[in-house]
PDB file with one MODEL, atoms N, CA, C and O in Angstrom:
MODEL        1
ATOM      1  N   UNK A   1     107.817 -60.285  49.551  1.00  0.00           N
ATOM      2  CA  UNK A   1     107.691 -61.241  48.467  1.00  0.00           C
ATOM      3  C   UNK A   1     108.973 -62.062  48.383  1.00  0.00           C
ATOM      4  O   UNK A   1     110.075 -61.524  48.495  1.00  0.00           O
ATOM      5  N   UNK A   2     108.822 -63.334  48.190  1.00  0.00           N
ATOM      6  CA  UNK A   2     109.992 -64.202  48.123  1.00  0.00           C
ATOM      7  C   UNK A   2     110.617 -64.132  46.738  1.00  0.00           C
ATOM      8  O   UNK A   2     109.910 -63.984  45.742  1.00  0.00           O
ATOM      9  N   UNK A   3     111.925 -64.238  46.672  1.00  0.00           N
ATOM     10  CA  UNK A   3     112.568 -64.230  45.358  1.00  0.00           C
ATOM     11  C   UNK A   3     112.214 -65.497  44.575  1.00  0.00           C
ATOM     12  O   UNK A   3     111.976 -66.554  45.159  1.00  0.00           O
ATOM     13  N   UNK A   4     112.183 -65.376  43.267  1.00  0.00           N
ATOM     14  CA  UNK A   4     111.840 -66.515  42.417  1.00  0.00           C
ATOM     15  C   UNK A   4     113.125 -67.248  42.053  1.00  0.00           C
ATOM     16  O   UNK A   4     114.002 -66.685  41.399  1.00  0.00           O
ATOM     17  N   UNK A   5     113.234 -68.491  42.474  1.00  0.00           N
ATOM     18  CA  UNK A   5     114.406 -69.279  42.117  1.00  0.00           C
ATOM     19  C   UNK A   5     114.089 -70.114  40.875  1.00  0.00           C
ATOM     20  O   UNK A   5     112.958 -70.107  40.389  1.00  0.00           O
ATOM     21  N   UNK A   6     115.075 -70.819  40.375  1.00  0.00           N
ATOM     22  CA  UNK A   6     114.878 -71.533  39.115  1.00  0.00           C
ATOM     23  C   UNK A   6     113.883 -72.678  39.244  1.00  0.00           C
ATOM     24  O   UNK A   6     113.254 -73.053  38.255  1.00  0.00           O
ATOM     25  N   UNK A   7     113.726 -73.238  40.430  1.00  0.00           N
ATOM     26  CA  UNK A   7     112.791 -74.353  40.599  1.00  0.00           C
ATOM     27  C   UNK A   7     111.343 -73.883  40.566  1.00  0.00           C
ATOM     28  O   UNK A   7     110.480 -74.570  40.021  1.00  0.00           O
ATOM     29  N   UNK A   8     111.074 -72.729  41.141  1.00  0.00           N
ATOM     30  CA  UNK A   8     109.706 -72.214  41.048  1.00  0.00           C
ATOM     31  C   UNK A   8     109.444 -71.660  39.659  1.00  0.00           C
ATOM     32  O   UNK A   8     108.298 -71.663  39.210  1.00  0.00           O
ATOM     33  N   UNK A   9     110.477 -71.181  38.959  1.00  0.00           N
ATOM     34  CA  UNK A   9     110.314 -70.675  37.600  1.00  0.00           C
ATOM     35  C   UNK A   9     109.968 -71.805  36.629  1.00  0.00           C
ATOM     36  O   UNK A   9     109.311 -71.571  35.614  1.00  0.00           O
ATOM     37  N   UNK A  10     110.406 -73.022  36.933  1.00  0.00           N
ATOM     38  CA  UNK A  10     110.120 -74.163  36.057  1.00  0.00           C
ATOM     39  C   UNK A  10     108.611 -74.388  35.939  1.00  0.00           C
ATOM     40  O   UNK A  10     108.125 -74.741  34.864  1.00  0.00           O
ATOM     41  N   UNK A  11     107.876 -74.191  37.010  1.00  0.00           N
ATOM     42  CA  UNK A  11     106.421 -74.366  36.930  1.00  0.00           C
ATOM     43  C   UNK A  11     105.704 -73.046  36.659  1.00  0.00           C
ATOM     44  O   UNK A  11     104.582 -73.049  36.154  1.00  0.00           O
ATOM     45  N   UNK A  12     106.326 -71.936  36.984  1.00  0.00           N
ATOM     46  CA  UNK A  12     105.693 -70.626  36.818  1.00  0.00           C
ATOM     47  C   UNK A  12     105.705 -70.177  35.360  1.00  0.00           C
ATOM     48  O   UNK A  12     104.694 -69.678  34.866  1.00  0.00           O
ATOM     49  N   UNK A  13     106.817 -70.340  34.667  1.00  0.00           N
ATOM     50  CA  UNK A  13     106.949 -69.843  33.294  1.00  0.00           C
ATOM     51  C   UNK A  13     105.956 -70.509  32.329  1.00  0.00           C
ATOM     52  O   UNK A  13     105.313 -69.796  31.558  1.00  0.00           O
ATOM     53  N   UNK A  14     105.803 -71.833  32.333  1.00  0.00           N
ATOM     54  CA  UNK A  14     104.820 -72.424  31.422  1.00  0.00           C
ATOM     55  C   UNK A  14     103.385 -71.970  31.725  1.00  0.00           C
ATOM     56  O   UNK A  14     102.576 -71.813  30.810  1.00  0.00           O
ATOM     57  N   UNK A  15     103.081 -71.766  32.982  1.00  0.00           N
ATOM     58  CA  UNK A  15     101.742 -71.306  33.350  1.00  0.00           C
ATOM     59  C   UNK A  15     101.477 -69.926  32.765  1.00  0.00           C
ATOM     60  O   UNK A  15     100.400 -69.675  32.225  1.00  0.00           O
ATOM     61  N   UNK A  16     102.444 -69.041  32.869  1.00  0.00           N
ATOM     62  CA  UNK A  16     102.286 -67.696  32.316  1.00  0.00           C
ATOM     63  C   UNK A  16     102.172 -67.765  30.793  1.00  0.00           C
ATOM     64  O   UNK A  16     101.384 -67.028  30.198  1.00  0.00           O
ATOM     65  N   UNK A  17     102.952 -68.644  30.158  1.00  0.00           N
ATOM     66  CA  UNK A  17     102.880 -68.774  28.704  1.00  0.00           C
ATOM     67  C   UNK A  17     101.503 -69.269  28.261  1.00  0.00           C
ATOM     68  O   UNK A  17     100.984 -68.811  27.244  1.00  0.00           O
ATOM     69  N   UNK A  18     100.914 -70.187  29.001  1.00  0.00           N
ATOM     70  CA  UNK A  18      99.572 -70.678  28.668  1.00  0.00           C
ATOM     71  C   UNK A  18      98.549 -69.560  28.812  1.00  0.00           C
ATOM     72  O   UNK A  18      97.683 -69.395  27.953  1.00  0.00           O
ATOM     73  N   UNK A  19      98.645 -68.799  29.881  1.00  0.00           N
ATOM     74  CA  UNK A  19      97.709 -67.689  30.100  1.00  0.00           C
ATOM     75  C   UNK A  19      97.849 -66.651  28.992  1.00  0.00           C
ATOM     76  O   UNK A  19      96.845 -66.168  28.468  1.00  0.00           O
ATOM     77  N   UNK A  20      99.084 -66.303  28.632  1.00  0.00           N
ATOM     78  CA  UNK A  20      99.297 -65.328  27.562  1.00  0.00           C
ATOM     79  C   UNK A  20      98.781 -65.860  26.224  1.00  0.00           C
ATOM     80  O   UNK A  20      98.238 -65.098  25.424  1.00  0.00           O
ATOM     81  N   UNK A  21      98.946 -67.150  25.979  1.00  0.00           N
ATOM     82  CA  UNK A  21      98.435 -67.743  24.755  1.00  0.00           C
ATOM     83  C   UNK A  21      96.926 -67.686  24.679  1.00  0.00           C
ATOM     84  O   UNK A  21      96.363 -67.371  23.631  1.00  0.00           O
ATOM     85  N   UNK A  22      96.272 -67.987  25.779  1.00  0.00           N
ATOM     86  CA  UNK A  22      94.805 -67.944  25.812  1.00  0.00           C
ATOM     87  C   UNK A  22      94.314 -66.516  25.579  1.00  0.00           C
ATOM     88  O   UNK A  22      93.355 -66.304  24.838  1.00  0.00           O
ATOM     89  N   UNK A  23      94.960 -65.548  26.201  1.00  0.00           N
ATOM     90  CA  UNK A  23      94.568 -64.148  26.017  1.00  0.00           C
ATOM     91  C   UNK A  23      94.784 -63.719  24.567  1.00  0.00           C
ATOM     92  O   UNK A  23      93.935 -63.043  23.987  1.00  0.00           O
ATOM     93  N   UNK A  24      95.915 -64.110  23.980  1.00  0.00           N
ATOM     94  CA  UNK A  24      96.206 -63.731  22.591  1.00  0.00           C
ATOM     95  C   UNK A  24      95.197 -64.354  21.629  1.00  0.00           C
ATOM     96  O   UNK A  24      94.721 -63.681  20.714  1.00  0.00           O
ATOM     97  N   UNK A  25      94.868 -65.617  21.822  1.00  0.00           N
ATOM     98  CA  UNK A  25      93.892 -66.276  20.954  1.00  0.00           C
ATOM     99  C   UNK A  25      92.515 -65.626  21.101  1.00  0.00           C
ATOM    100  O   UNK A  25      91.802 -65.451  20.113  1.00  0.00           O
ATOM    101  N   UNK A  26      92.145 -65.272  22.321  1.00  0.00           N
ATOM    102  CA  UNK A  26      90.861 -64.625  22.556  1.00  0.00           C
ATOM    103  C   UNK A  26      90.788 -63.267  21.865  1.00  0.00           C
ATOM    104  O   UNK A  26      89.793 -62.953  21.212  1.00  0.00           O
ATOM    105  N   UNK A  27      91.834 -62.468  22.008  1.00  0.00           N
ATOM    106  CA  UNK A  27      91.856 -61.152  21.364  1.00  0.00           C
ATOM    107  C   UNK A  27      91.835 -61.313  19.846  1.00  0.00           C
ATOM    108  O   UNK A  27      91.118 -60.591  19.152  1.00  0.00           O
ATOM    109  N   UNK A  28      92.612 -62.251  19.336  1.00  0.00           N
ATOM    110  CA  UNK A  28      92.605 -62.508  17.892  1.00  0.00           C
ATOM    111  C   UNK A  28      91.237 -62.935  17.401  1.00  0.00           C
ATOM    112  O   UNK A  28      90.800 -62.500  16.335  1.00  0.00           O
ATOM    113  N   UNK A  29      90.557 -63.776  18.155  1.00  0.00           N
ATOM    114  CA  UNK A  29      89.213 -64.216  17.788  1.00  0.00           C
ATOM    115  C   UNK A  29      88.210 -63.084  17.787  1.00  0.00           C
ATOM    116  O   UNK A  29      87.351 -63.016  16.908  1.00  0.00           O
ATOM    117  N   UNK A  30      88.306 -62.198  18.756  1.00  0.00           N
ATOM    118  CA  UNK A  30      87.385 -61.055  18.816  1.00  0.00           C
ATOM    119  C   UNK A  30      87.591 -60.149  17.609  1.00  0.00           C
ATOM    120  O   UNK A  30      86.626 -59.698  16.991  1.00  0.00           O
ATOM    121  N   UNK A  31      88.853 -59.884  17.274  1.00  0.00           N
ATOM    122  CA  UNK A  31      89.147 -59.033  16.116  1.00  0.00           C
ATOM    123  C   UNK A  31      88.634 -59.698  14.835  1.00  0.00           C
ATOM    124  O   UNK A  31      88.033 -59.038  13.987  1.00  0.00           O
ATOM    125  N   UNK A  32      88.873 -61.002  14.700  1.00  0.00           N
ATOM    126  CA  UNK A  32      88.412 -61.729  13.516  1.00  0.00           C
ATOM    127  C   UNK A  32      86.886 -61.685  13.401  1.00  0.00           C
ATOM    128  O   UNK A  32      86.348 -61.441  12.321  1.00  0.00           O
ATOM    129  N   UNK A  33      86.197 -61.922  14.510  1.00  0.00           N
ATOM    130  CA  UNK A  33      84.738 -61.908  14.472  1.00  0.00           C
ATOM    131  C   UNK A  33      84.186 -60.534  14.124  1.00  0.00           C
ATOM    132  O   UNK A  33      83.215 -60.428  13.374  1.00  0.00           O
ATOM    133  N   UNK A  34      84.800 -59.473  14.665  1.00  0.00           N
ATOM    134  CA  UNK A  34      84.333 -58.122  14.342  1.00  0.00           C
ATOM    135  C   UNK A  34      84.478 -57.844  12.851  1.00  0.00           C
ATOM    136  O   UNK A  34      83.594 -57.238  12.245  1.00  0.00           O
ATOM    137  N   UNK A  35      85.592 -58.284  12.253  1.00  0.00           N
ATOM    138  CA  UNK A  35      85.789 -58.076  10.818  1.00  0.00           C
ATOM    139  C   UNK A  35      84.761 -58.868  10.012  1.00  0.00           C
ATOM    140  O   UNK A  35      84.225 -58.363   9.026  1.00  0.00           O
ATOM    141  N   UNK A  36      84.486 -60.093  10.420  1.00  0.00           N
ATOM    142  CA  UNK A  36      83.524 -60.912   9.692  1.00  0.00           C
ATOM    143  C   UNK A  36      82.104 -60.361   9.820  1.00  0.00           C
ATOM    144  O   UNK A  36      81.338 -60.390   8.858  1.00  0.00           O
ATOM    145  N   UNK A  37      81.756 -59.864  10.994  1.00  0.00           N
ATOM    146  CA  UNK A  37      80.422 -59.283  11.188  1.00  0.00           C
ATOM    147  C   UNK A  37      80.271 -58.040  10.323  1.00  0.00           C
ATOM    148  O   UNK A  37      79.217 -57.833   9.722  1.00  0.00           O
ATOM    149  N   UNK A  38      81.310 -57.210  10.251  1.00  0.00           N
ATOM    150  CA  UNK A  38      81.252 -56.008   9.423  1.00  0.00           C
ATOM    151  C   UNK A  38      81.122 -56.382   7.949  1.00  0.00           C
ATOM    152  O   UNK A  38      80.371 -55.747   7.209  1.00  0.00           O
ATOM    153  N   UNK A  39      81.853 -57.409   7.524  1.00  0.00           N
ATOM    154  CA  UNK A  39      81.785 -57.837   6.126  1.00  0.00           C
ATOM    155  C   UNK A  39      80.390 -58.386   5.804  1.00  0.00           C
ATOM    156  O   UNK A  39      79.842 -58.098   4.740  1.00  0.00           O
ATOM    157  N   UNK A  40      79.823 -59.168   6.709  1.00  0.00           N
ATOM    158  CA  UNK A  40      78.484 -59.710   6.488  1.00  0.00           C
ATOM    159  C   UNK A  40      77.423 -58.610   6.484  1.00  0.00           C
ATOM    160  O   UNK A  40      76.474 -58.673   5.703  1.00  0.00           O
ATOM    161  N   UNK A  41      77.573 -57.608   7.344  1.00  0.00           N
ATOM    162  CA  UNK A  41      76.620 -56.506   7.374  1.00  0.00           C
ATOM    163  C   UNK A  41      76.687 -55.704   6.083  1.00  0.00           C
ATOM    164  O   UNK A  41      75.662 -55.255   5.569  1.00  0.00           O
ATOM    165  N   UNK A  42      77.906 -55.524   5.555  1.00  0.00           N
ATOM    166  CA  UNK A  42      78.056 -54.806   4.293  1.00  0.00           C
ATOM    167  C   UNK A  42      77.439 -55.598   3.145  1.00  0.00           C
ATOM    168  O   UNK A  42      76.781 -55.030   2.273  1.00  0.00           O
ATOM    169  N   UNK A  43      77.654 -56.907   3.149  1.00  0.00           N
ATOM    170  CA  UNK A  43      77.075 -57.735   2.098  1.00  0.00           C
ATOM    171  C   UNK A  43      75.548 -57.770   2.189  1.00  0.00           C
ATOM    172  O   UNK A  43      74.877 -57.831   1.159  1.00  0.00           O
ATOM    173  N   UNK A  44      75.001 -57.733   3.372  1.00  0.00           N
ATOM    174  CA  UNK A  44      73.553 -57.763   3.545  1.00  0.00           C
ATOM    175  C   UNK A  44      72.928 -56.431   3.127  1.00  0.00           C
ATOM    176  O   UNK A  44      71.770 -56.382   2.714  1.00  0.00           O
ATOM    177  N   UNK A  45      73.705 -55.355   3.238  1.00  0.00           N
ATOM    178  CA  UNK A  45      73.187 -54.038   2.860  1.00  0.00           C
ATOM    179  C   UNK A  45      73.125 -53.836   1.363  1.00  0.00           C
ATOM    180  O   UNK A  45      72.403 -52.954   0.896  1.00  0.00           O
ATOM    181  N   UNK A  46      73.847 -54.611   0.606  1.00  0.00           N
ATOM    182  CA  UNK A  46      73.860 -54.446  -0.858  1.00  0.00           C
ATOM    183  C   UNK A  46      72.665 -55.096  -1.515  1.00  0.00           C
ATOM    184  O   UNK A  46      72.529 -55.047  -2.737  1.00  0.00           O
TER     185      UNK A  46
ENDMDL
END
């Protein structure tokens, strides 16, 4: 594997940040939806 120099890091770091952001938003959305579905199911049961 080749060492990562600062020039390749300039394009590599933002790409990783975008991927991590997309994953974080997706996980947050799944958690939010699960909570909302549970709340709606509880309200429908009453």
